[in-house]
Backbone bond lengths (Angstrom), bond angles and torsions (degrees), N, CA, C in turn:
res aa  C-N    CA-C-N  psi(-1)  N-CA   C-N-CA  omega(-1)  CA-C   N-CA-C  phi
1 X - - - 1.444 - - 1.530 108.21 -
2 X 1.271 115.15 154.64 1.468 119.96 -178.91 1.516 109.85 -72.83
3 X 1.341 115.28 160.83 1.452 120.74 175.57 1.515 108.67 -66.66
4 X 1.314 116.80 155.63 1.454 120.88 179.74 1.509 110.10 90.08
5 X 1.327 115.45 -165.48 1.456 121.13 -179.19 1.522 109.86 -91.92
6 X 1.324 116.96 111.25 1.461 118.57 178.57 1.513 110.74 -70.36
7 X 1.327 116.98 151.19 1.466 121.64 177.21 1.505 110.10 -75.59
8 X 1.315 116.23 173.10 1.477 120.56 -178.12 1.526 113.74 -56.67
9 X 1.336 117.92 -40.38 1.457 119.64 -179.68 1.527 110.73 -64.26
10 X 1.336 117.40 -38.83 1.447 119.59 178.24 1.527 111.14 -67.93
11 X 1.307 117.10 -39.03 1.461 120.26 175.63 1.520 109.05 -58.86
12 X 1.326 116.54 -48.10 1.471 120.33 179.76 1.518 110.73 -60.01
13 X 1.334 116.40 -45.73 1.460 120.04 -179.00 1.518 111.12 -60.15
14 X 1.322 117.66 -40.63 1.450 120.86 -179.70 1.519 112.46 -63.94
15 X 1.334 116.66 -45.79 1.459 120.57 178.42 1.518 111.45 -65.31
16 X 1.331 115.69 -40.56 1.466 120.64 -178.59 1.522 111.15 -66.17
17 X 1.311 117.14 -47.51 1.466 119.73 -179.66 1.519 110.46 -63.86
18 X 1.316 116.77 -35.09 1.458 119.48 179.06 1.529 111.35 -68.09
19 X 1.329 118.03 -40.39 1.463 120.29 175.68 1.522 110.51 -58.68
20 X 1.316 116.63 -38.51 1.460 120.93 -177.77 1.525 113.64 -76.60
21 X 1.312 118.00 -20.44 1.473 120.95 -174.86 1.523 111.39 -94.55
22 X 1.308 114.97 91.23 1.464 122.09 178.92 1.522 111.42 -53.00
23 X 1.335 116.84 -43.87 1.462 120.29 -174.80 1.526 112.33 -69.57
24 X 1.333 117.71 -40.03 1.464 120.35 179.07 1.534 110.81 -64.67
25 X 1.325 116.46 -28.68 1.461 120.86 178.19 1.523 112.71 -84.80
26 X 1.320 116.79 -16.45 1.460 119.70 -173.36 1.515 110.90 70.64
27 X 1.339 115.98 32.73 1.463 121.76 -176.18 1.526 110.21 -96.30
28 X 1.314 114.22 164.00 1.465 120.18 171.93 1.525 107.51 -100.77
29 X 1.305 116.78 -176.28 1.459 120.32 177.41 1.496 112.16 97.41
30 X 1.331 114.87 -173.11 1.471 120.21 -174.59 1.528 112.06 -68.34
31 X 1.317 114.40 154.30 1.454 120.76 177.64 1.527 111.67 -74.94
32 X 1.340 116.38 -35.54 1.456 121.65 -177.38 1.524 111.21 -99.63
33 X 1.336 115.22 154.20 1.465 120.71 173.90 1.519 109.83 -127.03
34 X 1.332 114.86 144.17 1.462 120.84 176.31 1.538 108.66 -85.30
35 X 1.335 117.25 164.53 1.457 120.40 -177.19 1.527 114.72 -59.51
36 X 1.314 118.19 -36.45 1.469 119.64 179.74 1.517 110.55 -63.65
37 X 1.319 117.85 -43.03 1.467 120.40 179.01 1.536 111.37 -68.05
38 X 1.315 117.02 -36.24 1.470 120.10 175.25 1.521 109.82 -62.66
39 X 1.335 115.94 -47.92 1.474 120.00 179.19 1.528 110.91 -58.14
40 X 1.330 117.04 -47.52 1.464 120.23 -176.64 1.535 110.91 -68.28
41 X 1.317 117.00 -36.39 1.457 120.19 177.63 1.525 112.08 -63.69
42 X 1.320 116.12 -44.89 1.456 120.05 179.23 1.524 110.75 -70.79
43 X 1.330 116.67 -30.98 1.465 120.40 175.06 1.541 110.35 -62.25
44 X 1.331 115.60 -50.42 1.466 119.29 179.88 1.530 111.37 -61.44
45 X 1.310 116.49 -41.24 1.469 121.46 178.05 1.532 110.06 -61.49
46 X 1.326 116.79 -40.78 1.467 122.37 -177.50 1.532 112.36 -76.52
47 X 1.324 116.73 -28.09 1.462 120.77 -177.16 1.518 113.53 -89.01
48 X 1.331 115.99 -42.18 1.470 117.76 -173.31 1.524 114.41 -139.25
49 X 1.300 116.21 4.42 1.448 120.48 -178.03 1.517 113.25 -95.95
50 X 1.301 117.03 -168.66 1.469 121.49 -177.19 1.527 114.37 -75.04
51 X 1.323 118.97 0.27 1.474 120.95 178.72 1.520 108.66 -127.85
52 X 1.312 116.91 55.91 1.454 121.17 -177.59 1.515 111.69 -60.95
53 X 1.324 115.12 137.39 1.447 120.90 178.28 1.528 114.09 78.64
54 X 1.328 117.22 9.15 1.462 121.19 -176.91 1.522 111.18 -60.11
55 X 1.313 116.90 -43.18 1.465 123.13 176.96 1.514 108.27 -126.00
56 X 1.317 116.23 153.87 1.468 122.67 173.38 1.520 107.60 -101.88
57 X 1.308 117.44 133.10 1.467 123.46 -175.44 1.516 111.16 -118.18
58 X 1.339 113.51 154.77 1.456 120.93 173.48 1.525 108.03 -134.86
59 X 1.314 115.71 158.90 1.470 120.78 176.86 1.521 107.90 -70.96
60 X 1.330 115.94 131.57 1.464 120.21 -176.71 1.514 108.98 -145.44
61 X 1.345 117.11 -166.67 1.464 123.07 -173.25 1.528 114.34 -50.79
62 X 1.310 116.93 -42.59 1.473 120.87 -176.53 1.517 110.27 -120.15
63 X 1.316 116.58 34.37 1.453 120.66 177.13 1.518 112.74 95.95
64 X 1.336 117.03 -150.46 1.453 120.72 -175.55 1.539 111.13 -56.75
65 X 1.341 115.38 131.30 1.454 121.11 -175.04 1.526 110.42 -142.58
66 X 1.317 114.90 137.18 1.471 122.28 173.44 1.515 108.21 -131.65
67 X 1.337 116.62 117.03 1.469 119.50 179.00 1.528 111.37 -64.75
68 X 1.333 117.59 -24.32 1.474 120.61 179.08 1.531 111.59 -60.83
69 X 1.332 116.98 -29.56 1.475 120.04 179.08 1.522 109.27 -63.55
70 X 1.336 117.60 -43.21 1.458 119.30 178.43 1.524 111.30 -63.29
71 X 1.306 117.08 -39.50 1.466 120.32 176.26 1.517 111.04 -60.73
72 X 1.325 116.62 -42.45 1.464 120.81 179.37 1.530 111.05 -67.56
73 X 1.331 117.90 -40.30 1.465 120.98 177.38 1.535 110.42 -62.42
74 X 1.318 117.10 -43.66 1.469 120.65 178.91 1.524 111.13 -63.39
75 X 1.330 117.07 -44.82 1.469 120.33 -179.99 1.528 111.16 -62.82
76 X 1.319 117.08 -41.97 1.467 120.52 -178.50 1.515 111.18 -70.77
77 X 1.333 116.90 -29.09 1.473 120.08 174.72 1.528 109.44 -69.73
78 X 1.326 116.64 -46.49 1.474 120.21 177.59 1.519 111.97 -59.08
79 X 1.324 117.40 -36.45 1.465 122.10 -178.51 1.523 112.82 -79.52
80 X 1.318 117.16 -4.60 1.462 121.20 176.75 1.521 114.73 87.59
81 X 1.332 118.34 12.55 1.461 120.97 179.74 1.527 112.61 -87.67
82 X 1.329 116.92 -21.39 1.455 122.67 -179.03 1.512 110.21 -131.50
83 X 1.334 115.14 150.26 1.466 122.08 166.86 1.517 106.41 -103.54
84 X 1.330 116.20 133.49 1.453 121.82 173.33 1.513 106.97 -99.83
85 X 1.295 117.02 117.01 1.465 123.02 -175.17 1.512 110.16 -103.40
86 X 1.326 116.80 107.91 1.470 121.85 179.28 1.526 108.99 -64.06
87 X 1.310 116.24 140.05 1.457 122.32 179.71 1.523 109.38 -104.57
88 X 1.320 118.05 116.89 1.463 120.52 -178.45 1.542 111.47 -54.07
89 X 1.320 114.89 129.84 1.464 119.70 178.73 1.522 114.45 76.95
90 X 1.313 118.09 4.39 1.467 121.99 -178.67 1.531 109.98 -117.02
91 X 1.310 115.44 157.73 1.467 120.40 177.50 1.530 111.97 -94.03
92 X 1.324 117.06 -0.84 1.456 121.47 -177.58 1.515 110.53 -123.41
93 X 1.311 114.68 164.72 1.472 122.27 -178.47 1.515 109.77 -115.88
94 X 1.321 114.52 165.27 1.472 121.36 169.97 1.526 106.05 -102.70
95 X 1.340 116.08 157.09 1.448 121.16 179.72 1.520 110.41 -123.05
96 X 1.333 115.09 138.19 1.470 122.16 -179.61 1.528 107.71 -140.98
97 X 1.329 116.22 143.27 1.463 119.63 178.95 1.530 110.85 -74.50
98 X 1.299 115.09 148.14 1.464 122.86 174.23 1.522 107.65 -93.49
99 X 1.330 118.70 173.26 1.468 119.15 175.63 1.530 113.03 -56.76
100 X 1.341 118.62 -40.02 1.467 118.90 178.05 1.532 110.31 -70.25
101 X 1.330 117.79 -31.87 1.454 120.87 174.02 1.515 111.60 -65.19
102 X 1.330 116.15 -37.63 1.472 120.16 177.25 1.533 110.63 -63.21
103 X 1.308 117.14 -39.87 1.470 120.27 176.83 1.522 110.19 -60.91
104 X 1.320 117.14 -45.00 1.462 121.84 178.59 1.522 110.37 -62.01
105 X 1.329 117.51 -46.06 1.461 121.94 -179.07 1.536 111.16 -64.45
106 X 1.319 116.50 -40.95 1.465 119.85 178.98 1.519 111.02 -63.01
107 X 1.332 116.38 -39.50 1.462 120.34 175.94 1.502 111.74 -64.01
108 X 1.308 117.14 -40.89 1.466 121.59 177.50 1.516 110.11 -63.45
109 X 1.330 117.31 -41.42 1.467 121.06 179.20 1.513 110.85 -60.36
110 X 1.316 117.41 -42.63 1.478 120.58 177.43 1.519 110.76 -64.71
111 X 1.313 116.40 -38.16 1.464 122.01 -177.03 1.531 112.30 -67.74
112 X 1.318 117.63 -40.03 1.467 119.94 -173.18 1.521 114.22 -90.40
113 X 1.329 118.44 -14.48 1.462 120.96 175.62 1.518 115.34 89.49
114 X 1.320 114.00 161.62 1.465 121.92 -174.37 1.527 114.59 -60.69
115 X 1.319 118.27 -40.36 1.457 120.12 -177.59 1.530 110.76 -64.42
116 X 1.323 117.63 -42.78 1.463 120.74 179.67 1.526 111.01 -71.34
117 X 1.319 117.39 -36.37 1.471 120.06 175.34 1.511 109.14 -62.99
118 X 1.318 117.42 -42.40 1.459 121.64 177.90 1.516 112.36 -61.32
119 X 1.326 117.02 -40.60 1.452 120.16 177.33 1.532 109.99 -62.19
120 X 1.318 116.58 -46.19 1.467 120.25 -178.32 1.521 111.27 -67.73
121 X 1.340 117.24 -36.28 1.487 120.19 176.27 1.523 109.84 -61.53
122 X 1.332 117.37 -44.78 1.470 120.56 178.82 1.523 111.16 -63.52
123 X 1.315 116.84 -40.20 1.470 120.48 178.57 1.524 110.22 -63.89
124 X 1.326 117.17 -42.96 1.463 120.43 -179.94 1.529 110.58 -63.83
125 X 1.306 116.90 -40.70 1.454 120.51 178.81 1.538 111.07 -66.92
126 X 1.332 117.06 -35.84 1.471 121.90 173.27 1.535 108.75 -58.66
127 X 1.315 117.47 -47.15 1.468 122.81 -177.55 1.519 112.38 -64.11
128 X 1.323 116.86 -38.42 1.469 120.34 -171.09 1.521 114.02 -93.39
129 X 1.315 118.22 -7.97 1.474 120.05 -179.52 1.533 111.88 -99.53
130 X 1.316 116.97 1.80 1.455 121.28 178.96 1.519 110.24 -114.01
131 X 1.331 114.33 146.61 1.456 118.55 171.59 1.525 108.10 -66.39
132 X 1.305 115.96 165.77 1.478 121.44 176.49 1.530 109.18 -53.72
133 X 1.311 117.47 -49.77 1.472 121.97 -176.84 1.520 110.83 -62.82
134 X 1.321 117.68 -45.51 1.465 119.88 -178.91 1.514 112.06 -66.34
135 X 1.317 116.63 -37.52 1.469 120.32 177.86 1.521 109.78 -61.33
136 X 1.326 117.72 -47.48 1.465 119.48 178.90 1.530 111.43 -63.95
137 X 1.321 117.82 -42.67 1.475 119.58 177.28 1.528 111.05 -58.44
138 X 1.312 117.99 -44.41 1.469 121.38 179.95 1.531 111.65 -62.78
139 X 1.323 116.22 -43.66 1.469 120.15 -179.86 1.523 109.48 -66.47
140 X 1.329 117.89 -46.00 1.461 121.73 -177.96 1.528 111.59 -65.45
141 X 1.317 116.68 -34.06 1.469 119.07 178.90 1.536 110.39 -64.58
142 X 1.306 116.42 -41.35 1.464 120.26 -178.15 1.533 112.66 -83.33
143 X 1.320 117.27 -27.90 1.462 121.92 -177.11 1.540 109.64 -130.91
144 X 1.331 117.97 69.12 1.467 120.57 -173.77 1.522 114.17 -62.05
145 X 1.306 119.10 -25.49 1.476 120.68 179.24 1.532 111.58 -64.44
146 X 1.315 117.59 -21.74 1.453 120.61 -179.82 1.527 112.55 -90.33
147 X 1.321 117.89 2.16 1.464 122.26 177.78 1.534 112.10 -97.55
148 X 1.322 117.76 -6.01 1.468 120.00 -169.99 1.537 113.79 -64.10
149 X 1.309 118.88 -28.46 1.470 121.68 -179.93 1.526 113.18 -107.77
150 X 1.324 115.76 12.60 1.451 120.42 -171.99 1.530 113.38 -69.05
151 X 1.318 115.35 143.39 1.453 122.59 173.00 1.528 110.64 -88.77
152 X 1.321 116.82 -7.40 1.466 123.17 -177.32 1.515 109.60 -78.22
153 X 1.325 116.31 132.39 1.457 119.98 -179.76 1.527 112.59 -123.29
154 X 1.316 117.16 11.38 1.462 120.54 -177.71 1.441 110.85 -91.30
């Protein structure tokens, strides 16, 4: 992050890139994340994590959703911090940090401290150790208001 007080978009970008960077967090699991896991990770961070209120969410097809996250993912991809990996036969992509994204995430990790990095590492591991169906069930159980428009029936 830049010196001084970063604006809200930079704060969001830092938290988002850090969630995506398994290595900067010292986490296990896959290197890439799908959009649903990114959405749910940022939802948990915004609802009960160290960056409360970072994004505003609404109930949507697969639970809590913020269109601003897609805007941030697109901007970070254009800036070279993320690779967007098209999935054959799918309408969605996976996201993975680039080397310059890793530098940004590592800087964010130093800036926010070990306790917050640990929280985000645990959240990422929660996201990546559950199937799609189990992740949605877990989120809906804790946040039923975000299930009202869901297309998920499992």
